[in-house]
C-alpha positions in Angstrom: 20.7 63.3 4.4 17.8 60.8 4.3 14.2 61.1 5.4 10.6 60.2 5.0 7.2 62.0 5.1 4.0 60.1 5.4 0.3 60.4 6.0 -2.7 58.1 6.5 -6.3 59.3 6.4 -9.7 57.8 7.4 -13.2 59.2 7.1 -16.5 57.8 8.3 -18.0 58.0 4.8 -15.8 55.1 3.8 -16.8 52.9 6.8 -19.8 50.7 7.6 -22.4 51.6 10.1 -21.4 50.4 13.6 -23.2 48.3 16.2 -25.5 50.4 18.4 -24.6 48.6 21.6 -27.8 46.6 22.1 -30.0 43.9 20.7 -33.8 43.9 19.9 -35.6 40.6 19.9 -32.2 38.8 19.9 -31.1 40.7 16.8 -28.2 43.2 16.9 -29.2 46.8 16.1 -26.9 48.9 14.0 -27.0 52.7 13.7 -28.9 54.0 10.7 -26.0 56.1 9.5 -22.3 56.1 10.0 -21.6 58.7 12.8 -18.8 61.3 12.3 -15.4 59.8 12.1 -12.2 61.5 10.9 -8.6 60.3 11.6 -5.5 61.9 10.3 -2.0 60.7 11.0 0.9 62.6 9.4 4.6 62.6 10.2 8.1 62.3 9.1 11.7 61.9 10.0 15.1 63.2 8.9 18.6 62.1 9.6 22.2 62.5 8.4 25.7 63.7 9.2 26.5 67.1 10.7 30.2 66.3 10.5 31.2 63.5 8.1 32.0 60.3 10.0 31.9 62.2 13.3 28.6 63.6 14.3 25.1 62.5 13.2 21.5 63.6 13.9 18.1 62.2 13.7 14.7 63.8 14.3 11.1 62.6 13.9 7.7 63.9 14.5 4.1 62.6 14.2 0.6 64.1 14.6 -2.5 61.9 15.2 -5.9 63.5 15.3 -8.8 61.1 15.8 -12.4 62.4 16.0 -14.9 59.7 16.4 -18.0 58.4 18.4 -18.6 55.4 20.5 -21.9 53.6 21.0 -22.8 52.7 24.6 -24.3 49.5 25.7 -26.7 51.0 28.2 -30.1 49.4 28.8 -33.3 50.4 27.0 -34.5 51.8 30.4 -31.8 54.5 30.4 -32.2 55.1 26.7 -35.9 55.8 27.4 -34.8 58.2 30.2 -33.0 60.3 27.6 -29.5 59.2 28.4 -27.3 59.6 25.3 -26.1 56.3 23.9 -23.9 57.6 21.1 -21.3 60.0 22.4 -18.3 61.8 20.8 -14.7 60.9 21.5 -11.3 62.2 20.4 -7.7 61.3 20.7 -4.6 63.3 19.9 -1.0 62.2 19.9 2.0 64.5 19.2 5.2 62.4 19.6 8.6 63.6 18.6 12.1 62.4 19.0 15.6 64.0 18.6 18.8 62.1 18.6 22.5 62.8 18.2 25.4 60.3 17.8 29.0 61.4 18.3 32.0 59.3 17.4 34.4 60.9 19.9 37.3 58.8 18.8 37.8 55.2 17.3 37.2 53.7 20.8 34.3 55.8 22.1 30.8 56.7 20.9 28.2 58.8 22.7 24.5 58.9 21.9 21.9 61.3 23.2 18.1 61.0 22.7 15.1 62.8 23.9 11.5 61.9 23.1 8.2 63.4 24.3 4.5 62.7 23.6 1.9 65.3 23.9 -1.5 63.5 24.2 -5.1 64.0 25.1 -8.0 61.6 25.1 -11.5 63.0 25.7 -14.7 61.2 26.9 -12.6 58.2 27.9 -13.7 55.3 30.1 -11.6 52.6 31.7 -8.6 53.3 33.9 -5.1 54.3 32.8 -6.1 55.5 29.3 -5.1 52.3 27.5 -8.7 51.1 27.3 -10.1 54.5 26.4 -13.6 53.1 25.5 -13.4 49.8 27.4 -16.4 50.5 29.6 -19.5 50.5 27.4 -21.9 51.2 30.2 -20.1 54.5 31.2 -22.3 57.4 30.3 -21.0 60.8 29.1 -20.9 62.3 32.7 -18.9 59.4 34.1 -16.2 59.6 31.5 -13.0 61.7 31.7 -10.2 63.5 29.9 -6.8 61.7 30.0 -3.7 63.7 29.5 -0.3 64.4 31.1 3.4 64.5 30.4 5.1 61.5 28.9 8.7 61.9 28.0 12.2 60.4 28.5 15.9 61.3 28.0 18.6 58.7 27.3 22.4 59.0 27.2 24.5 56.1 26.0 28.4 55.7 26.1 30.0 52.8 24.3 33.7 52.2 24.7 35.8 49.7 22.8 38.5 48.6 25.2 40.2 46.1 22.9 39.3 43.9 20.0 37.8 41.4 22.5 36.3 43.8 25.1 33.9 46.7 25.2 31.7 48.5 27.7 28.3 50.2 27.5 27.0 52.6 30.1 23.5 54.1 29.9 21.5 56.7 31.8 17.8 56.9 31.3 15.2 59.2 32.9 11.5 58.7 32.1 8.4 60.6 33.2 4.9 59.1 33.0 2.3 61.3 34.8 -1.2 60.5 33.6 -3.9 62.9 34.7 -7.6 61.8 34.6 -10.0 64.7 34.9 -13.7 63.9 35.6 -16.2 65.0 33.0 -18.9 65.8 35.6 -16.6 67.5 38.0 -14.0 69.2 35.8 -11.4 68.6 38.5 -9.5 65.7 40.1 -7.7 64.5 43.2 -7.8 66.6 46.4 -9.7 69.4 44.6 -12.6 67.0 43.9 -12.5 65.3 47.3 -12.6 68.7 49.1 -15.6 69.9 47.1 -17.9 68.8 49.9 -21.1 70.5 48.6 -21.0 68.5 45.4 -19.8 65.1 46.7 -23.1 63.5 46.2 -23.2 64.7 42.6 -19.7 63.3 42.0 -20.3 60.0 43.7 -20.4 56.9 41.4 -23.7 55.3 40.7 -23.4 51.9 39.1 -26.6 50.2 37.8 -26.8 47.0 35.8 -27.5 49.0 32.6 -25.5 52.2 33.0 -23.0 54.0 35.2 -23.1 57.6 36.3 -21.2 60.1 38.5 -17.4 60.6 38.4 -14.9 58.2 36.9 -13.7 55.3 39.0 -10.3 56.8 39.6 -9.5 60.4 38.8 -6.4 62.4 39.3 -2.7 61.9 38.9 -1.3 58.4 38.9 2.2 58.4 37.6 5.9 57.7 38.1 9.4 58.8 37.2 12.2 56.4 36.6 15.9 57.0 36.6 18.1 54.1 35.5 21.9 53.7 35.4 22.9 50.5 33.6 26.4 49.3 32.8 27.5 46.1 31.0 30.9 44.8 30.1 31.5 42.3 27.3 34.5 40.1 26.9 35.1 37.7 24.0 37.5 34.8 24.8 37.8 31.7 22.7 34.3 30.3 22.2 32.9 32.4 25.0 31.2 35.8 24.9 30.7 36.8 28.5 28.6 39.8 29.5 28.3 41.1 33.0 26.8 44.2 34.5 24.4 45.8 36.8 21.6 48.3 37.1 20.8 51.0 39.7 17.4 52.7 39.6 15.4 55.3 41.4 11.7 55.0 40.9 9.2 57.5 42.3 5.4 57.3 42.6 3.2 60.4 42.2 -0.4 60.1 43.5 -3.1 62.7 43.8 -6.3 60.8 43.1 -10.0 60.5 44.0 -11.0 56.9 44.2 -13.7 55.6 46.6 -13.2 58.8 48.6 -16.2 60.2 46.6 -18.4 57.1 47.4 -19.4 54.2 45.1 -23.0 53.2 45.0 -24.3 49.9 43.6 -27.9 49.0 42.5 -29.4 45.7 41.5 -32.0 47.2 39.1 -32.3 50.0 36.6 -34.5 52.5 38.3 -34.2 56.2 38.9 -33.8 56.9 42.6 -37.0 58.0 44.4 -37.0 58.2 48.2 -40.7 57.1 48.1 -39.8 53.9 46.1 -37.8 51.4 48.2 -37.1 49.3 45.1 -34.9 52.2 43.8 -32.7 52.2 46.9 -29.0 51.3 46.6 -27.8 47.9 47.7 -24.1 48.6 48.1 -21.8 51.5 49.2 -18.1 51.7 49.5 -16.3 54.8 50.8 -12.9 55.8 52.1 -12.9 59.1 54.1 -9.6 60.8 53.8 -7.0 61.9 51.3 -5.1 60.0 48.6 -2.0 62.1 47.9 1.6 60.9 48.2 5.0 61.2 46.5 7.4 58.5 47.3 10.6 57.1 45.8 12.7 54.0 46.2 16.1 52.7 45.0 16.3 49.4 43.2 19.2 47.4 41.9 20.1 44.4 39.9 23.1 42.3 38.7 23.4 40.0 35.7 25.9 37.7 34.0 25.5 35.9 30.7 27.7 33.6 28.7 27.1 32.8 25.0 29.2 29.6 24.6 29.7 28.2 21.1 30.5 24.6 22.1 30.8 23.6 18.4 30.2 25.3 15.1 26.7 24.0 15.1 25.9 24.2 18.8 25.5 27.3 21.0 24.5 27.6 24.6 23.3 30.8 26.3 23.7 30.7 30.1 22.5 33.6 32.3 21.8 34.5 35.8 20.1 37.7 37.1 19.4 39.0 40.6 17.1 41.9 41.3 15.9 43.8 44.4 12.7 45.8 43.8 12.1 48.0 46.8 9.0 49.6 45.3 6.8 47.1 47.2 7.9 48.9 50.4 6.0 52.0 49.4 3.6 53.0 52.2 5.6 51.5 55.1 6.3 55.0 56.5 2.6 55.4 57.2 2.1 52.1 59.0 3.0 53.2 62.6 0.8 56.3 62.5 -2.1 54.3 61.1 -1.8 51.6 63.8 -1.7 54.3 66.5 -4.9 55.9 65.2 -6.7 52.6 64.8 -5.8 51.2 68.2 -6.8 54.5 69.9 -10.2 54.3 68.2 -11.0 50.6 68.3 -8.6 49.0 70.8 -6.9 45.6 70.4 -3.6 44.8 68.6 -2.3 46.8 65.7 -3.7 45.5 62.4 -0.9 46.4 60.0 2.7 45.2 59.6 5.3 46.7 57.3 6.1 44.9 54.1 9.4 43.1 54.2 12.1 43.3 51.5 11.9 40.6 48.8 15.5 39.4 48.5 15.3 36.1 46.8 14.7 37.2 43.2 17.3 35.0 41.5 16.6 34.3 37.9 18.6 31.7 36.0 18.2 31.4 32.2 19.3 28.8 29.6 19.1 28.8 25.9 20.2 26.4 23.2 20.6 26.6 19.4 21.6 23.4 17.5 22.1 22.9 13.7 22.0 19.1 13.6 22.5 18.6 9.8 25.5 19.5 7.6 23.3 21.5 5.2 22.3 23.7 8.2 18.7 23.7 7.0 17.3 22.5 10.3 17.5 24.6 13.5 16.6 23.1 16.9 16.2 25.6 19.7 15.1 25.6 23.3 15.1 28.0 26.2 14.0 28.2 29.8 14.2 30.6 32.6 12.7 32.6 35.5 11.6 36.1 34.8 10.6 38.5 37.6 8.0 41.2 37.0 8.6 44.9 37.9 6.5 46.6 40.5 4.7 49.7 39.3 3.1 50.7 42.7 -0.3 49.4 41.7 -1.0 47.5 44.9 0.8 50.0 47.1 -1.4 52.7 45.5 -4.6 50.9 46.6 -3.2 50.2 50.0 -2.2 53.8 50.6 -5.4 55.5 49.4 -7.8 53.0 50.8 -6.3 52.5 54.2 -3.1 54.2 55.2 -4.3 57.7 54.4 -8.0 57.0 55.2 -9.5 58.3 58.4 -12.3 55.8 58.1 -13.5 53.3 55.5 -17.0 51.8 55.0 -18.3 49.0 52.8 -21.8 47.8 52.8 -23.7 45.1 50.9 -27.3 44.3 51.8 -26.9 40.7 50.6 -23.7 40.0 52.5 -24.1 39.0 56.2 -20.5 40.1 56.9 -21.0 43.7 55.5 -24.6 44.3 56.6 -24.5 45.9 60.1 -28.3 45.3 60.4 -28.0 41.6 59.6 -30.3 39.2 61.5 -30.0 35.5 60.7 -33.7 35.1 61.4 -34.7 37.7 58.9 -32.2 38.0 56.0 -34.7 39.7 53.7 -35.7 42.3 56.3 -32.0 42.9 57.1 -31.3 43.8 53.5 -34.3 46.2 53.4 -33.1 47.9 56.6 -29.6 48.5 55.2 -31.0 49.8 51.9 -33.2 52.3 53.8 -30.2 53.4 55.8 -28.1 54.0 52.6 -30.9 55.9 51.0 -31.6 58.4 53.7 -29.4 61.1 52.2 -28.7 59.7 48.7 -26.7 60.7 46.7 -24.8 62.1 49.7 -23.5 60.0 52.5 -25.8 58.4 55.2 -25.4 59.4 58.8 -22.6 57.0 59.9 -22.9 58.0 63.5 -26.0 55.9 63.8 -23.8 52.8 63.4 -21.5 53.4 66.3 -17.9 52.2 66.5 -16.4 49.1 65.0 -16.9 47.5 61.6 -13.8 49.2 60.1 -12.8 48.1 56.6 -9.1 48.1 55.8 -6.7 46.7 53.1 -3.1 45.7 53.5 -0.3 44.1 51.6 0.8 40.8 53.1 4.0 41.3 55.2 5.7 38.7 53.0 4.5 40.2 49.7 6.7 39.2 46.8 7.4 40.2 43.3 5.4 37.9 40.9 7.5 35.9 38.5 7.1 33.6 35.5 8.7 30.2 34.7 8.9 29.8 31.0 10.1 26.9 28.9 10.1 26.8 25.0 11.3 24.4 22.5 11.0 24.1 18.7 12.6 23.7 15.3 12.7 25.4 12.0 13.3 23.5 8.8 14.1 25.0 5.4 12.5 22.7 2.8 14.0 24.7 0.0 15.8 28.0 -0.2 12.5 29.9 -0.2 10.2 27.6 1.9 10.4 27.0 5.6 8.3 25.5 8.3 8.6 25.9 12.1 6.9 24.7 15.2 7.4 25.7 18.8 5.9 24.7 22.1 5.6 27.3 24.8 4.8 26.7 28.5 4.6 29.5 30.9 3.5 29.4 34.6 3.0 32.7 36.4 3.8 32.3 40.1 3.0 34.5 43.1 0.3 36.4 41.1 -1.5 38.9 43.2 -5.1 38.4 44.4 -7.0 40.2 47.2 -8.7 38.1 49.9 -10.8 39.0 52.9 -8.9 37.4 55.8 -11.5 38.3 58.4 -14.3 35.8 57.6 -15.0 32.3 58.7 -17.8 29.9 58.0 -19.9 28.8 61.0 -22.9 26.5 60.6 -22.9 27.2 56.8 -22.9 31.0 57.3 -20.0 33.4 56.7 -19.3 35.6 59.8 -16.5 38.0 60.8 -13.7 36.9 63.0 -12.5 40.1 64.6 -15.5 42.4 65.3 -13.3 45.5 64.9 -13.4 44.8 61.1 -16.3 44.6 58.7 -13.7 43.5 56.2 -9.9 43.0 56.1 -8.6 42.7 52.6 -5.1 41.4 52.0 -3.0 41.5 48.8 -1.4 38.0 48.7 0.8 36.1 46.3 -1.6 33.1 46.0 -2.5 33.5 42.3 -1.2 31.5 39.4 -1.6 31.7 35.6 -0.8 28.7 33.3 -0.3 29.1 29.6 0.5 26.4 27.1 0.7 26.9 23.3 1.7 25.1 20.1 2.8 27.7 17.6 3.3 26.8 14.0 4.3 28.7 10.9 4.9 27.9 7.2 6.1 30.5 4.7 7.1 30.8 1.1 9.3 33.7 -0.1 9.5 34.2 -3.8 10.9 37.1 -5.8 7.3 38.5 -6.3 5.1 36.3 -4.2 5.1 35.7 -0.5 2.7 33.5 1.3 2.5 32.5 5.0 0.3 30.6 7.3 0.3 30.5 11.1 -1.7 28.4 13.6 -1.6 28.6 17.4 -3.3 26.2 19.7 -3.3 27.7 23.2 -4.8 27.3 26.6 -4.7 29.8 29.5 -6.0 28.8 33.0 -5.8 30.9 36.2 -7.3 31.4 39.6 -7.0 35.2 39.5 -7.6 38.0 37.0 -4.7 38.2 34.5 -5.2 41.9 34.4 -6.5 44.5 36.9 -4.9 46.9 39.3 -6.7 45.2 42.3 -5.2 41.9 41.6 -8.5 40.2 41.3 -10.7 39.8 44.4 -11.2 36.2 45.6 -14.9 35.2 45.2 -14.7 32.9 48.3 -11.7 33.8 50.5 -11.9 30.3 52.1 -11.9 28.4 48.8 -9.7 29.9 46.0 -10.6 26.9 43.7 -13.9 28.6 43.0 -12.0 31.0 40.8 -10.1 28.4 38.8 -11.0 28.4 35.1 -10.2 29.8 31.7 -8.5 33.1 31.9 -10.1 36.1 30.3 -7.6 35.9 27.4 -8.1 32.2 26.7 -8.4 31.9 22.9 -7.9 28.3 22.0 -7.5 28.5 18.2 -5.8 31.3 16.2 -5.3 31.1 12.4 -3.5 33.7 10.3 -3.0 33.6 6.5 -1.0 36.3 4.9 0.5 37.1 1.6 1.7 39.7 -0.8 2.4 39.9 -4.6 4.4 42.4 -6.6 2.6 43.2 -9.8 4.0 44.9 -12.9 4.5 48.7 -12.9 5.5 48.6 -9.2 2.0 47.7 -7.9 1.8 45.5 -4.9 -1.2 43.8 -3.2 -1.2 42.3 0.3 -3.8 40.5 2.4 -4.1 39.1 6.0 -7.0 36.9 7.1 -7.3 36.0 10.8 -9.6 33.7 12.7 -9.7 33.4 16.5 -12.0 31.2 18.5 -14.2 32.9 21.2 -13.0 34.3 24.4 -14.7 33.1 27.7 -16.9 35.2 30.0 -18.3 34.6 33.4 -21.8 34.9 34.9 -22.1 37.2 37.9 -24.8 38.2 40.3 -24.9 41.0 42.8 -27.2 38.9 45.0 -24.8 36.0 45.2 -21.9 36.4 47.7 -18.9 34.1 48.3 -20.0 31.9 45.3 -20.4 32.0 41.6 -23.7 31.4 39.8 -21.7 29.3 37.2 -18.1 28.2 37.1 -15.6 30.8 35.9 -15.4 31.2 32.2 -18.1 28.7 31.5 -19.5 30.7 28.6 -18.0 31.8 25.4 -18.6 34.9 23.3 -18.1 35.4 19.6 -15.3 34.2 17.3 -13.2 36.8 15.5 -12.8 36.8 11.7 -11.3 39.6 9.6 -9.8 40.0 6.2 -7.6 43.1 5.6 -6.3 44.2 2.2 -3.7 46.7 1.0 -2.9 47.9 -2.5 0.1 50.2 -3.1 1.9 51.8 -6.0 5.5 53.0 -6.0 6.4 56.1 -8.1 10.1 56.7 -8.8 10.7 60.4 -9.0 14.4 60.4 -9.8 17.5 59.7 -7.8 16.7 58.4 -4.3 13.3 59.9 -4.2 10.3 57.6 -4.3 6.7 58.1 -3.5 4.2 55.3 -2.5 0.5 55.5 -2.4 -1.7 53.2 -0.3 -5.2 52.0 -0.1 -6.1 49.8 2.9 -9.3 48.2 3.9 -9.9 46.5 7.3 -12.5 43.8 7.8 -13.3 43.9 4.1 -16.1 41.3 4.4 -17.9 43.4 7.0 -17.9 40.5 9.5 -19.6 41.1 12.8 -17.1 40.4 15.6 -18.8 40.9 19.0 -17.0 41.1 22.3 -17.3 42.1 26.0 -20.4 40.0 26.7 -22.7 41.1 29.6 -22.4 38.5 32.4 -24.5 40.1 35.1 -27.8 38.3 35.8 -29.2 41.6 36.9 -28.7 43.2 33.5 -31.6 43.3 31.0 -28.9 42.6 28.4 -27.5 39.5 30.0 -25.7 37.3 27.6 -25.5 40.0 24.9 -22.3 41.6 23.6 -21.7 45.2 24.7 -19.1 46.0 22.1 -18.3 45.1 18.5 -14.9 45.3 16.9 -14.9 47.7 14.0 -16.8 46.7 10.9 -15.4 47.6 7.5 -13.1 50.6 7.5 -10.9 52.1 4.8 -8.0 54.5 4.7 -5.7 56.0 2.1 -2.1 57.1 2.7 1.2 58.0 1.2 4.9 58.0 2.0 7.7 60.0 0.4 11.3 58.7 0.8 14.3 60.8 -0.1 
């Protein structure tokens, strides 16, 4: 039997005071005292034989409790209105795993595994839970609780057929059902949408300096995945051939509240007052209907791979994979019914077409490893291939809840001639005021849409020829061992993302310098298309020394990432100008040009060890935006840069030998030891009083202590 128990602990008393989320006179303001912070991570694992050489077990468990605060970057106006700018947050994680391995006989082995994570995040922002505090303008009422089941089961059967052939069969079932429960509503999905008396209270209100109402997307967004994979390997001469296939059943679960509760936008920080036209909203988007669906699809794939050792110093890896991902067909069953409703209400041809199957996902791969010298100290490598993404229903989700299940959808912008039903080319300013007055009549509840008459419908759809995005990647490099304990390496990486998804309004045209709608039945017709691309180039270098007590390393990456769409985002990134996609070409949000890392460790007498990592990264870009500018950018994309990132982390540890195989190790760790300010998430809105200022700072100095006990 072998095992480990461990624990790591942090407390706010060991940390530096954090950034308050705003500047005063161009100087960052920090909190006067360190707010409450307490993090505890404890866990352990145990494994060994139940029957010698026959049956084995493994079990592990961990518990993470994190109680903290986050500082919002709301404007001084809202702070002066009494809106809390420092709010509590908490995160809990309870993952566990159990596993059994059974040597049935000399030729067969069966493994069974089950893992589950019980989790909850409170007062979260963002979407999906991964960026729990990624929206620094979200006030306490707009945040949410994230929780839901996350677990999987795996069965693996490996068979040795002969000394040159074996087969592996695998069954996997996974569940990921994240539930987002609105703070202000205490409910989600259909329950929130159907609470008509409070829909104005729950509606989103987005100001330049703060956001109120319910979270952007609440409810259940999840999926289950069932996979059967089989691979057969045959070794013959200098070839090791593997071939196999995969069959999957993937199911989407959706019960959400998105724009069904209404999304209001304002161009200035000002409490709404029906007697103050300057406080009226300038935008509104709303989908009337439900957003509830459960739908599954079957996917499949085939692959073949040959590892060919041409000579003792030269190996080629040749591969070919083919996949069919039917997940993109999700929602097709609603198309006919929607078209019938739409044509009956607005006339003309049907607007939607079913998405067709994407059947050309053929992905070749090639790899090479060459040892050109007799001392085998130099390794030359190269690889290239096509890699297809996997659909996770993101775009189908938007398509279904914003259009296919919607009875009616509205979108208004007082500054956009195509989405302002009161627009008059002779009086643009007056047109904007009339729409704002219309939107304000029942605020925060909906205006009287019957006053607008028929037409002006807003819909979204997936392009009929929608495809799975893919990446073409090519790498090449070498590693050279200068001595037995010193090596250097350099690699060049080029990656081009193709068929990236962006959304584009296909119902506008430019006439006499003005944007106008093409089909009067639509105020806007957004289409998810594969017209985006992402280019990444990088030179990655590394040098390392490995001694008996001392280890030193240094890495440097020179990189460039350009794109014409957002590299992240469920909506695929809306095109600024649907008629000229080049407007959105520029540095991607993740474009860090220079990255340095220096790391090392040293083993001292009496089993003490010290280690350090220093990192420098050049600034990320950010873009300037304006709610009063449509179909254009105030400045080119990514034309400004934020703050660089510098951090020194230290660790000191001591090993205690307690007899036999039992050892205990104590740790002290410090992060950002030099207390360097590393600001991020710069405010790019020209309407914000904090324009050009960072909304968030990476943690200043933090410390933790920990232990592990091995036996």
